[in-house]
C-alpha positions in Angstrom: -0.3 -0.1 0.3 2.9 2.2 1.3 4.9 1.2 -2.6 1.8 2.4 -4.9 1.1 5.2 -2.6 4.2 6.0 -3.3 4.0 5.8 -7.0 0.0 7.5 -7.4 2.5 10.9 -5.5 5.4 10.2 -8.0 2.9 10.8 -11.2 0.8 13.5 -9.5 4.6 15.6 -8.5 5.1 14.9 -12.8 1.9 15.6 -14.0 1.8 19.5 -12.3 5.8 19.4 -13.2 4.8 19.0 -16.9 1.8 20.8 -16.7 4.0 24.4 -15.0 6.2 23.6 -18.0 4.0 23.7 -20.7 1.7 27.6 -19.2 4.9 29.0 -19.2 6.7 31.0 -21.7 10.3 32.8 -20.3 11.4 35.6 -22.2 14.6 36.5 -22.3 15.6 40.1 -23.9 18.9 42.0 -24.0 19.0 45.6 -24.7 22.1 47.1 -26.5 22.8 51.3 -27.0 22.4 52.4 -30.6 23.2 55.7 -30.3 19.4 57.4 -30.8 17.5 54.1 -30.3 17.6 50.8 -28.5 18.4 47.3 -29.7 16.1 44.6 -28.4 17.2 41.2 -28.8 13.9 39.0 -27.1 14.7 34.8 -27.2 11.7 32.9 -26.3 10.9 29.4 -26.1 7.7 28.3 -27.3 5.3 26.1 -24.6 3.1 24.6 -27.7 3.8 24.2 -31.6 1.3 26.9 -33.5 0.4 30.6 -33.5 1.8 33.0 -31.2 0.2 36.5 -30.7 2.2 39.3 -29.1 1.3 42.6 -28.3 3.0 45.5 -28.1 1.8 49.2 -26.4 -1.3 50.0 -24.7 -4.1 51.7 -25.9 -5.2 53.1 -21.7 -1.4 54.8 -22.1 -2.1 57.9 -23.9 -4.5 56.5 -26.2 -2.1 56.4 -29.2 -3.1 54.6 -32.3 0.1 55.1 -34.3 2.9 53.8 -31.1 3.7 51.0 -32.9 5.6 53.6 -35.6 8.0 53.3 -32.7 9.8 49.9 -33.6 11.8 48.9 -36.2 13.8 46.9 -38.2 11.1 44.0 -36.9 12.9 40.7 -37.7 12.9 36.6 -36.5 14.5 33.7 -36.6 12.8 30.6 -36.2 9.9 31.6 -37.9 8.0 33.8 -40.0 6.1 37.2 -39.0 3.3 39.1 -39.4 3.3 42.9 -37.9 -0.4 44.4 -37.7 0.5 48.2 -36.8 -3.4 48.4 -36.5 -3.9 46.2 -33.4 -0.1 46.2 -32.4 0.1 43.1 -32.1 3.6 40.7 -33.9 2.4 36.7 -34.8 5.0 34.0 -35.8 3.7 31.5 -38.2 5.0 28.5 -39.9 7.3 27.7 -36.7 10.0 25.9 -37.5 12.0 25.9 -34.3 10.1 26.0 -30.5 12.6 28.6 -29.8 12.4 32.1 -31.7 14.8 35.2 -31.3 13.0 38.3 -32.1 15.3 42.2 -32.9 13.7 45.6 -33.1 14.7 48.7 -32.2 13.0 51.4 -30.5 13.2 55.0 -31.6 11.6 58.4 -30.9 7.9 58.7 -32.2 7.1 62.3 -31.2 3.7 63.8 -32.6 4.0 66.6 -36.0 1.7 68.4 -34.0 0.4 68.3 -31.2 3.7 69.5 -29.6 2.4 70.9 -26.4 0.5 68.1 -25.7 1.1 65.8 -22.8 1.1 63.1 -24.4 4.7 62.6 -25.2 5.2 61.2 -21.7 3.7 58.4 -22.9 5.7 58.2 -25.9 9.6 56.6 -26.3 11.2 59.5 -26.4 15.2 58.8 -27.6 18.6 60.4 -29.0 22.0 60.6 -28.8 21.9 62.1 -24.9 19.0 60.5 -23.4 16.7 58.0 -23.1 13.1 58.3 -22.2 10.9 54.8 -22.6 7.7 53.2 -20.8 8.1 49.5 -20.1 5.1 48.8 -22.1 6.4 50.7 -25.0 9.9 48.8 -25.0 8.3 44.9 -24.4 6.8 43.3 -26.6 4.2 40.7 -24.3 2.1 38.0 -24.4 -1.6 39.0 -24.4 -2.2 41.5 -20.9 -4.1 38.0 -18.8 -1.2 35.9 -19.4 1.6 38.3 -18.8 1.3 36.4 -15.0 2.0 33.3 -16.1 5.6 33.6 -17.3 8.6 35.0 -15.6 11.3 38.0 -18.0 14.7 38.4 -18.5 16.5 41.6 -19.3 20.4 42.5 -19.7 22.0 45.1 -20.8 24.9 44.6 -23.5 26.7 48.0 -24.8 25.4 50.7 -22.7 25.4 54.5 -23.2 28.6 56.9 -21.9 25.9 59.0 -19.8 23.8 57.8 -16.6 20.8 55.1 -16.6 17.9 54.7 -14.3 15.7 52.0 -14.6 13.1 51.2 -12.2 12.3 48.1 -12.3 15.8 47.3 -10.7 16.6 50.9 -9.1 19.3 49.9 -6.9 21.5 48.6 -9.9 20.1 50.1 -13.4 22.6 47.5 -15.4 21.7 44.4 -13.3 20.2 41.2 -14.7 16.5 41.2 -13.6 14.3 37.7 -14.0 10.8 38.4 -12.7 7.4 37.8 -13.5 6.8 39.6 -16.9 4.2 41.8 -15.7 6.5 43.6 -12.8 8.5 44.9 -16.8 5.1 46.5 -17.5 3.9 49.6 -15.7 8.3 50.9 -15.5 10.2 53.4 -17.5 14.2 53.9 -18.0 15.4 57.0 -18.5 19.4 58.2 -18.9 20.6 61.2 -19.7 24.2 63.1 -19.4 23.5 64.8 -15.7 21.2 62.3 -14.5 21.3 62.4 -10.8 20.3 59.5 -8.8 19.7 60.6 -4.9 19.2 57.6 -2.4 16.7 58.1 0.4 16.8 56.4 3.9 13.2 56.5 5.1 12.2 54.2 7.2 15.1 52.2 6.8 14.0 51.7 3.4 16.0 53.0 -0.1 13.6 55.8 -2.0 15.2 57.0 -5.2 14.8 60.5 -6.2 16.2 61.0 -9.8 16.2 64.4 -11.7 18.2 65.9 -14.4 17.5 69.0 -14.3 18.8 72.1 -16.5 19.0 74.9 -14.3 20.0 75.7 -10.7 21.4 71.5 -10.4 22.2 71.6 -7.0 19.5 73.3 -5.7 16.9 71.3 -7.0 18.3 68.6 -6.6 18.2 69.0 -3.3 15.0 70.7 -3.1 13.0 67.8 -4.6 14.7 65.6 -2.6 13.3 67.8 0.7 10.0 67.9 -0.3 9.7 63.7 -1.7 11.5 63.1 2.2 8.8 65.1 3.8 5.7 64.0 1.8 6.1 60.8 1.1 7.4 60.4 5.4 3.9 61.9 5.9 1.5 59.6 3.3 3.2 56.5 4.7 1.9 57.5 8.0 -0.9 58.5 7.2 -1.8 54.5 5.6 -0.1 53.1 8.3 2.1 51.0 6.2 5.1 49.6 8.8 6.9 48.1 6.1 6.6 50.3 2.8 8.2 49.2 -0.5 10.8 51.4 -2.2 9.6 53.8 -4.0 11.2 56.3 -6.6 10.6 59.5 -8.0 11.4 60.7 -11.2 11.5 64.0 -12.5 12.4 65.1 -15.9 12.9 67.4 -18.7 10.1 68.1 -21.3 12.8 68.3 -24.2 10.4 70.3 -26.9 7.4 71.2 -25.7 6.0 73.8 -23.6 4.0 72.4 -21.3 4.0 73.2 -17.6 4.1 69.3 -16.1 2.6 66.0 -17.0 3.4 62.9 -15.0 2.5 59.2 -14.7 2.1 56.7 -11.6 4.2 53.4 -11.9 5.2 50.5 -10.1 6.8 52.0 -7.0 7.4 54.6 -8.7 5.9 57.5 -10.5 7.5 59.9 -13.3 7.2 64.0 -13.6 8.1 65.7 -16.9 8.4 69.0 -17.0 8.9 72.0 -19.1 12.6 73.1 -18.1 12.5 77.4 -18.7 11.6 77.8 -15.3 14.5 78.3 -12.4 12.5 76.1 -10.0 11.6 72.6 -10.6 9.5 72.5 -7.7 6.8 75.3 -8.6 3.1 75.4 -6.8 1.4 73.7 -9.0 4.5 71.1 -8.9 3.7 70.3 -5.8 0.5 69.5 -6.0 1.2 66.5 -9.5 3.7 65.4 -8.0 1.9 64.5 -4.3 -1.0 63.3 -6.5 0.6 61.2 -8.6 2.7 59.6 -5.3 -1.1 59.3 -3.7 -1.8 56.8 -6.7 0.6 54.5 -5.0 -2.2 54.2 -2.6 -5.2 54.7 -4.5 -4.9 53.0 -7.8 -5.3 55.0 -11.1 -8.2 52.5 -12.0 -9.5 53.7 -15.9 -12.7 51.9 -14.7 -13.5 53.8 -11.8 -11.8 57.5 -12.2 -14.3 58.9 -10.1 -12.2 56.5 -7.4 -9.1 57.1 -8.4 -8.5 60.1 -10.2 -11.4 62.1 -7.6 -10.6 59.8 -4.3 -7.0 60.7 -5.3 -7.2 64.7 -5.9 -8.9 65.5 -3.0 -5.8 63.3 -0.7 -3.6 65.5 -2.6 -5.0 68.5 -1.3 -5.0 67.0 2.0 -2.3 65.6 2.8 -0.1 69.1 1.2 -1.7 70.7 4.1 -1.8 67.7 7.0 2.1 67.0 5.7 2.5 71.1 6.1 3.9 71.5 2.5 1.3 74.1 2.3 -1.5 76.5 4.9 -4.7 75.3 5.1 -5.8 78.1 3.1 -5.0 75.9 0.2 -7.7 73.1 0.7 -10.0 75.0 0.3 -8.3 77.1 -2.8 -7.8 73.7 -4.7 -11.2 72.4 -3.4 -13.0 75.0 -5.1 -11.2 75.0 -7.7 -13.0 72.0 -8.8 -16.3 72.8 -7.8 -16.1 75.9 -10.4 -14.7 73.7 -13.0 -17.0 70.8 -12.4 -20.2 73.6 -11.9 -18.5 75.2 -16.1 -18.2 71.9 -17.7 -20.3 71.2 -20.3 -19.7 67.7 -19.6 -20.7 68.2 -16.5 -23.1 65.3 -16.1 -22.3 62.7 -18.7 -22.2 60.3 -17.2 -19.4 58.5 -16.0 -19.4 55.3 -18.4 -19.5 58.1 -21.3 -16.5 60.0 -19.9 -14.5 56.3 -19.8 -14.5 56.5 -23.2 -13.6 59.9 -24.1 -10.6 59.8 -22.0 -8.1 60.6 -24.2 -9.8 62.7 -26.2 -8.7 64.7 -23.3 -10.4 69.2 -22.6 -13.5 68.2 -19.8 -13.3 64.9 -20.5 -10.1 64.3 -18.9 -10.4 66.5 -15.8 -14.3 65.2 -14.8 -13.4 62.0 -13.0 -11.2 64.5 -10.7 -13.1 67.6 -10.1 -16.4 64.7 -9.5 -14.9 62.4 -7.6 -13.6 64.8 -5.4 -16.9 66.8 -4.8 -18.2 63.9 -4.6 -15.7 62.9 -1.7 -15.9 65.9 -0.1 -19.7 65.5 0.4 -18.9 62.1 2.2 -16.5 64.0 4.9 -19.0 66.3 5.7 -21.8 63.9 6.0 -18.9 61.2 7.8 -18.2 64.1 10.1 -21.9 64.8 11.7 -23.1 60.6 11.4 -20.3 59.5 13.3 -18.8 63.2 15.5 -15.4 62.5 14.6 -13.8 65.2 13.1 -11.4 62.6 11.3 -13.0 61.5 8.5 -11.2 61.5 5.8 -9.0 59.3 7.6 -11.9 57.1 9.0 -13.1 56.8 5.3 -9.6 56.0 4.1 -8.9 52.7 6.5 -12.0 51.7 6.2 -11.6 51.6 2.1 -7.7 50.7 2.9 -7.7 46.5 1.5 -9.6 48.1 -2.2 -7.6 51.4 -3.1 -5.6 49.3 -5.5 -9.2 47.9 -7.7 -12.3 49.9 -6.3 -15.3 47.4 -6.3 -18.6 49.2 -6.4 -20.2 47.0 -3.8 -17.2 46.9 -1.5 -17.3 50.0 -1.5 -21.1 51.0 -0.7 -20.4 48.1 2.2 -17.4 49.8 3.3 -18.6 53.5 3.4 -22.6 52.1 4.7 -20.6 51.2 8.3 -20.2 55.6 8.3 -24.0 56.3 6.6 -26.9 54.5 5.5 -26.4 51.6 3.0 -29.2 52.7 0.9 -29.1 56.2 1.2 -25.2 56.3 0.8 -26.1 53.9 -2.6 -29.1 55.8 -4.3 -26.7 58.9 -4.4 -24.2 57.2 -5.4 -26.0 56.2 -9.3 -27.2 59.8 -9.0 -23.8 61.7 -8.9 -21.4 59.1 -10.1 -22.7 56.6 -12.1 -25.6 58.8 -13.3 -23.5 62.5 -12.8 -26.6 64.5 -11.7 -25.2 67.5 -10.5 -23.9 67.2 -7.0 -25.7 69.0 -4.5 -23.5 70.3 -1.4 -25.7 70.4 2.2 -25.4 72.9 4.0 -26.4 71.6 7.2 -23.5 68.6 6.3 -19.6 70.0 5.2 -16.9 69.6 7.6 -16.6 71.7 10.6 -15.3 75.2 10.1 -16.7 75.2 6.2 -19.7 77.0 4.6 -21.5 77.0 1.8 -21.5 79.8 -0.9 -23.0 80.9 -3.8 -21.7 83.0 -6.7 -24.1 85.6 -9.3 -23.8 83.1 -11.5 -24.9 80.0 -8.6 -20.9 78.9 -9.1 -20.6 76.6 -5.3 -17.7 78.0 -3.6 -16.4 76.9 0.0 -15.3 79.3 2.8 -13.4 79.2 6.0 -15.4 80.0 9.4 -13.1 78.2 12.0 -9.7 78.2 11.3 -9.0 75.6 14.5 -12.1 73.8 13.5 -10.7 73.0 10.4 -7.1 72.0 10.8 -8.8 69.4 13.1 -9.5 67.8 10.4 -6.1 67.0 9.0 -4.0 64.3 10.7 -1.9 61.7 10.0 
């Protein structure tokens, strides 16, 4: 009996091992610097014979339909290859060998028009003096639902003469790294002849501030590092993170366009791009931008629930810059009033949530409605929670209740978690009314955060005033 059991276990183990081998595809990437491009060599072993479709780019990153033009000199060894620029796919067929070798170059792909558009930050930007390339636009991949099923290895051969920072291995950017393929998607590589990487220990964990300032180099390096340490220490404390992961703040200049600043949240980091004309990188608006994007480390930019990912994160930005002492309390109300006024005057203010989602990359108000609508709705909730519970720390209480789902919002769970403070039936009714159907959000003058009052301008624009600074300050705790 024992002998038979042994053979059964052995067969089960063999079956499990075989299954793992047939479902796992290891991608081995080798990168070489080409002067004005990145040469890419990809070796991978097919798990099964037949056609294999690889994907490139992602419309959720800038909505760019022409991004496939970044790939040049695409070649395959061991199979025939068909490239489809419309669907951004590479199909291998007539496969002759189990191990396939692909080679291609990644080059700059800046638009001919609209150079004042923040979309540049989603495109590879590569010249003889700098590198800027998002992982989603560097590596080919299997379909998104399969990126968790295989590993990826990345190594460097020929390197640029200037410093390079790779977010996927921040401590040693040229090190050979093997991880799950998904870990190489939402990441970035930057390089510049004046790139500086400063290491900051926060809670004993190394974090990185990466800059390439064009003016006042030492001043801007120290100012951004000081800002990051103050803000990041505060937000870690707010979210009660005992063992935070290393985080990188990358502040990198636009090369051609006059757009003041834009940013993109990444896995364990954030990259801001800015117009280098100003002597000071850390302007008032950029503090808000940096803080918003760092906030996405806790409140995800979920494209299906932007009212939360962008809107609640916008309120978090207003809150955190005050709570960490970066700005006076008036800035919270000033920022909130901008959202109220922008939402009130927007022709798209009553466009339903689902319609806004599909038009997000048309920019204009379609990109901003989720920020304004979500922030105003969140502000409304804070007043309701304070009046229902008597707790002036309503933002802290609400965020701690939602902490378990901030990376991927679930409507039902959001209502359930929030109903520990407010009536579930009323919550659901107002959520459908204000978020899903996008009716005009009405603030209740009798249930606002203590220390605030609601007023209206002659044209009907709502705005908040501070009636009691002491009462309002009680809200901002870490």
